[in-house]
Structures are given as C-alpha cells and as structure tokens.
N, C-alpha and C positions, 0 to 999 in steps of 0.2 A: 290364648292359643297361639302357636307359632305362625309366622307369616309366610313360611316356606310353602312351596307348592304342595297341595293336598295329596296328590297321587304320585308316588315314586315307583320306578319300575326297575326290575333286575332282569337283564337279558339272559337267555339260556345259552348253552354251550354252542359256540361258533355262530352266534347271531350276526347277521349282516355280512359285511365284507371282511376279508382277512386283514385286519389292522395289526399293528405291532403287538398290541395287547392280546389280540385273538391268537396270533401265531404263538405267543408265549404260552397261552392256555393249551393250545394243541400240543405244543412241545412237551409241556408238563405231563399231559395225559399220556403221550406216546412213551416218554421216559418210564413212566410207571408200568405201562404195558410191557415194554421191553424187559424190564427187570423181572417180571413175572415169568416170561417164557424163555429167556435166554440167560444161561449161567455161563458166562465166558469172561474174558478180561475186559477192562474198561473201554479199550479201543474198539472192541467188537460191538459193545453196547452202543457207543456213540455212532458207529457206522450205520447200524440198523435204524437208530432213531432218526438220523438225518434223512435216510432214504424214505422212511415212512412219512416224515414231515413234508418232504418234497412232493411225494405222491399225493398226500392230503391236499397240498396247495393246488396241485393240478386238478384234482377231482372237484374241489370247491372253488375253482377259479372265479365263478360268478356269485359266490356266497352260498352258505348252507341253508337248506330248507328251514324256515322259521315259523314256529307255531305261536309266536307272540311272547311277551314277557312271562317268565315262569311264575312270578309273584307280583302282585299289585298291592300297594299300601295306601290306606285311607285313614281318616281321622281316628276311627275306633274299630276298624275291621281290616282284615287282610284277606286277599282271595287269589285263587288261581282260576283263570278263565278258559273255558273250552270254546275256541273260536269256531269249531265245526258245528257244535250243538247250540251255540249262542246262549249258553248258560254257564254259571260257575261250576267248576269241578269240586271246589271246596271253599268255604268261607270261615275264617277263624275270628273269634272275638275274645275280649277280656272284660269280665264283669266284676264290679265291686258294688257295695251298698251305695256308694256315691254316684256312680254313673247311671244307675237305673232310676235316679230321682232328679227332678229339675223342672225347668219351665219350657223346655223345647216342645214345640207344638207341631204335630204331624199335619195339621191343616195348612201349614206354611210350606210343607214339602210336596214335591210333585214327581211322579214317575217320569223318567226321561232316560234316553240312551246315555251311557257313560261316555263323556267327551274324550276319554283316553283310549277307547276301543274303536278301531277303524269301522266305518259304517258298514262295510261289506261283511263284517264279522259280528255285527250287533243286531239284536232284536229291536223292535219298535213297538210303541203302544198300540199301533194299528194291528199288530200281529195277534194281540189278545182280544181285540174288539170282536164281540159276537162269536168267540171261539169256544165258549163253554168252559174255559179255564180261567182261574184268577191269577193275579200277579203275586206270587208267593215269595215273601222275603226269606232269605237264608239267614242273614243277620237282621233280626227284627228291629223296627223303628223304636219299639218300646224299651229296648236295651240301651237307648242313647238319649234319655231325657235330660242328661246333664249338659248337652251341647247341641245347638240347632244345626251347626255345620255337620256334625257327626250323624245326626238324624237324617239330614237332607241327603247325605251320601248313601244311606241305605236304600234310597229310592232310585239309585242308578240301576238300570236294567241288567248290569253286570252282576248284581246281587239277587236277581229274580229268576224264578223258574215257573213254568206253567204248573199250577197246583189246583187240585180239586177244590172247588169252592167251599164245600162243607168241611173238608179236611182242614182247609186254611183257617176258617172262622171257628172251627170247633176243636177237635182233638189236638191239632198242631198248635193252636193258640193256647190251649191249656198247658201243653208241654212247655211252651215258651214262658208262660207264667211260672211254672214250676222251677225253671232254670233261674228266673229272676229271684224267686223266693229263696233259692240256695244262698244268695248273698246275705241273708239274715243269719245263716248258720256258719258260713265260711267267709273268710276275708277275701279270697280270690277264687274266681270261677272262670275257667277257660273252656271254650266251646268251639268245636269244628262241625259245620253243617254242610250238607250237599245233596245232590240228586244221584240216583242210581238207575241203571237200566238192567234189570235182572231177567233171567229166563221166566217167561210167564205163559208160554204156549206149548202144548204137546201135540204133535202131529206125527202119526206113524211111529210112535215110540221114541221120537226125537224131540229134544227141547229146542225152543226158539225164543229169541228176544224180539218182541214186537211192541212198538210204541208209536203214538201219533206224532205228527209235526203240525205246527200251526202257523198261519200267516204266510205272507210272501217271502219272509226270511227263513221259513222252514225251521222254526224253533222246536227243539226236541222236548217232548213231554216225558218226564221221568216216570218209571213204573213205581219207584219207591223213593223215600227220603231217609237220610240218616243223620244222626247227631251223636257226637262223642263229647262227653262232659268230664272234666277234671276239676275237682273242688278241693281247696286246701286252706289250712290256717297257718302254714309255715312251720318251721322248726322240724323236729323229728317225727311229728305226728303223721301217720300214713295219709296219703292222698286218697280221696274218694273218686273212683273211676267207673264210668258207665258208658256203654255203646248201645245204640238203638237203631233199628231199621223198621220203618212203617210203610205200608202201601200207600200210594198216592190216590186214595179213594176215600169215600166217607167212612168214618169210624165212629160207631155209636158211643155214647157216654158210659155205657155199661162195661166197656173194655178198659182194662188196667194198663198202665204204662209198662209194667213188668212183662206183659205179654209180648212186647216188642224188643225186649232186651236181648242182645246177642253177644257172644264172645268178641272181644276186640280183634283178635286174629282173624276171625271169620269175616268181619266187616272189611278188614284189610285185603283179604282175598277177593271179596266182592268188588271192591272199589279200585284195587290196584294202587292203593295209597297206604303209606306207613304213617301212622299217627303218633305224635308225641315220642319221637325216637329217643329223646334224651331223658324220658321219664323212666325211673326205676320201677318196673312193674312189681317187683318183689316188695316194694314199700307202698302198695296200694290196697285199698279195700273196695269191695263191691258197693257202688253208690247206693243201690237199692236196699242194701242191708243196713246202711247207716243213716239213710234219710227216708226210707220207706217208699220213695218214688210215688207218692200219692198225689194225684191231680186234684185240682179244685173241684168240689162237688158241683153237680149240674145246676142246681138252683142258684148257688152262689155265682157260678159262671154266667148264667143268664142275666143276673142282676148287673154284673160287671159289663156285659155286652150291651145291655139296654142303656146303662149310664154313659158309655162311650158314644152311643148313637144319639142320645139326647144332646150331648155336648156338640155334636156335629150337625144337628138338624138346621136346615136353612130356611124353612117356612113354618108357619103355624100349623097347617094341616099335617105336615110331616112330623112336627113335634108332638101333636096330639095323638097321631097314629102310633107313634113309638110308646108314648105314655099309656095308651090303651092296652098295650101288650101285658102290662103288669096285672091288670084285672083278668084278662083272658087266661094267663098262665098261673093265676092265683099266687102272685108274688107280692110281698109287702115292701114298699119302698122305705129306705132308711132316711134319716134326716138330711144327709148330703144330697140324695136324689131329689127330695122335695125342694130343697133350696136351689138346686140346679135347674129344675123344671121352671120354677118361678123366675129365676134370673134369665134363662134363655127366652122365656115368653116376653119379658120386658125388652130384651135386646132385639129380638126379631120385630116386635111392634115398632120400636124406635127406628130400626133399619127400613121397615116398610113405609113408615111415615115420612122419612127423609126422601125415599125414592119417589113417593107420591108427589111431594112438593117440587122435586126437581122436574118431574114429568109435566107438572102444571105450569112451571115457568117456561118450559120449552114450547 
C-alpha cells in the first residue's frame, strides 16, 4: 500500500482566500460567462471580464463561504461530506472478487471521528449512545477484507449515518451481501450509497420533510437510504445498472429488493446528485433483469449472522447464548460453525485462565 497520506482533499470553487490560483479559477469562470451573454468584439469581452473579476474580488475580500472539501479520498472509498447534517452525502466504492476477501478483521477497527473533519462539523460516538439508532456504514467494512487500513477507514464517522437497528442488521446487511456476491458474476462493481431526507409527513394537504436529530452534535437521521450499483465485465458488454431507495426503518425478510428499485433519474431528482455522468446509459441493462436481485434467504442469513456473532463472542456465557439460538430457531449448524464454536470455547477458556492467574499474582 502507498505510504502517502490516506485522505486527500479537493477544495471547492473559491475555497479560502483569493490566491493567484483562485483568481485564475474565478477569471476562467467569468470568461466563460461573458462569452455566453455578450456577443461583441474581443476588447468588449475583456473589459466586462475584468470588471466582473474586480467586483468578485471586492465581494470575496475575506474569502468565499466554504462548505468543506467537495470530495474526500480514502484507501478504498471516496465520499462527499455534509457538514451541516454531520453525515456523508454520498460514498463511492469499487469492488472486485479480490478486495471482498482477505484477513482484515473488523474487531481491530473502531468507530471514531474522521481526523480530517473539523470537530465542530463532526459527529461523535456519544451522539449514538442510547439514541435508539445504530451506526450504519455507507461503505461496509465487509467490502474491505483485503486490507486492514481500508477496513479501519470505513469506521470513520464521516462514513456513518444513524440507521434503524433492524434495518442495519437485516435488510440492508443482506443488500450489502448481494452487492459483494455480484463480484462472482462481474469483474468490477462500482457502488454509490448515501442518505436521503424525503417528504414523509402530510399536514393540511401539504407535504413536509421531518426527521430526528441525535446527540449534542445534532446528527441528522435520514428518512431513507439509497444505493446505485454499476457492474461490468469490460469490453462491449452492456453494464448492469440499478438504483434503489429504501426507508430507514425495519424491513421484513418477506420484502424483495426489487420493491425498492427506482429509475436512476428519479433518484437524482430526490438527491440533487448526478450519478455516473460519464456512463453511457444507452449501453446499460437493468441490474435486476440480469442478476435477479435476489437477497440471501432468511435462514441462510440467520446462520451467517450467528456465525459472525460466535466469532465475536467475548465470554463463555455469551458464546453459549449465541449457540443456543440455533436450537431455538431450528437451524442446523454446518461443519464450519461447529469448528468455530469449539475453537472459540478453547480460546475464551485460555483467555480467562490467563486473566485469573494475573489477578492472583496481583
């Protein structure tokens, strides 16, 4: 992995003070504007451009209003951050069969504020504590098993939104698994994910947008989440494209992913974002017509969920309680789960034995 700084930032138009480079940017923009509105000789154009530039310098004498870097780059995701809502506006990823496999361990990762976001514009772990909302990844940790640094960076709170707990651990988790499975069918999968606040209240015949905020930093809770997926094998083969919007609330396992598919243009209107502007839409096919958009069945997903929790259990009572869910839910463990249960039992016993000896020595 490169040793260069992990997060690189691109500043927006007229960010900071009017340096020489900024003045050039202003000038280029004004030249373009003048050419649109004035059809006269070259001298006239220059005269108007200079006047506008001078006026702009006076207006922005102390710098232009700055909403932060337009784009932030990380090891395996890129995002745009909403400093007012303290959540990302969008998060983009690139998936291959290689980067969804590996030894990166989420137990070594920790939720924490993004060091590159000023504290006054950042959420904090305390905002989520006892809020009733979970910390929902937009770029999932599971998409970055190839590299511990890449996985760690998905735990920055700049990649997190307040998400319904059941939605996060259920429907949305299955959706993320579906996206990873696309790498078995396609060489490259590109995904953009983010929050939405859509009209969800009608009073007196009028629509309103209403959403909670949590914590002292007033982190905005989205009403919906979206995901845009482009999958391809290269060459002249059409790309597979799908856009989805789901409510930020519990969604039962009986619901199909196709219920939440929307036209890309409709999502762009909702979000105010243009997605994949260099993609030739004429050379795309509906993702759900070529991949079926089938989520993992409920029982299979429960086995997957229990397996993950077994691996993360820290005490024998916790381990046994999780194992007991198999019998209660009438699920049959496979060979891997049986071996995992035995291994974790031995590991926890050894850890507890070492802890007991250390306490006795003290």
